[in-house]
N, C-alpha and C positions, 0 to 999 in steps of 0.2 A: 216288860213282864216276868214275874218271878218264878222260875222253875220248883217244884217242889218233888220231892222223892216219897211216892206210893208205892205201897208192895201190892202185890199180886199173887195168890199160890192156889195153883188148879188141884181141888179136894178130890174131884170125881167127875166124869163123864162118861156119857151113852149117847151111842148112836141108833136110831129104832131102823127100822123097815122102809118107813116110809120118808127118809131123806130128812131126820128133823134128828138134830144131836143138842143132849142135853148138858148144859157144863153148871158144875156147882165149886166154888171156892170161895176164898176169904180176901179181902183186901185190906191194908191200912190206908186209910186218908188222913193223909201227914198235914193238909189244912185243917182239917175236925179234932185231931188226935186221937181217934178214933179207929178200931179195926170192925168190920161188918162180915157176914157172911150173903151168899146171895147166890142165885142161879139163874141164868138165861137157856134160851132156848134158841138156837139157830133155823130158821127157816127160810130158804133158797138166797143161804149165805148170808143172812143177814141177823144179828142177835138182839132177842126180843126180852125184854121183864121189868119190872118195879124199878130194881136197882140201877139201871140204866136210864131209865123213862127219864125224860127233862124234867117233868112234872111232879113225879114220886119218891125220887130217889130221894134219900135219906144221904148221900151223897156229895160233896160238894161238886162244883160245876167241873172244876180242873179234876178232881179224880174221877169222877162220872167219866169225862173226856177220854180219861187214861185208861180205865178199865176196858172202855169199848173199844180202844184204838188196840190196846192188848191182844181181848178177845178177838178182835176179828184179825190181827196178826197170826195168832197161832191157829186159828181155822183156816185161813188161807195156806200156811205153810203145811196144811193137814194133820197137826197134831194129837186132832181130837178124832182120828180115824181107830176103831174097833181094830184088833187083829184078831 
């Protein structure tokens, strides 16, 4: 399996009173050679959004998996907690 160097940059995030966290980010898909902007929302500790949806994402499957794993890691490390 070939490894690709994708890039992810968090633009903004916000948590609501209803335990929902919205994360806006940009990502570079090294397979496609393109940059994308996207947003996901975390509900119950899981990210949801078209950009990481298996059937709707414009990202390559490798990059989509990279984004989902990176966002989950940041979420689980509490990097999206508002102070």
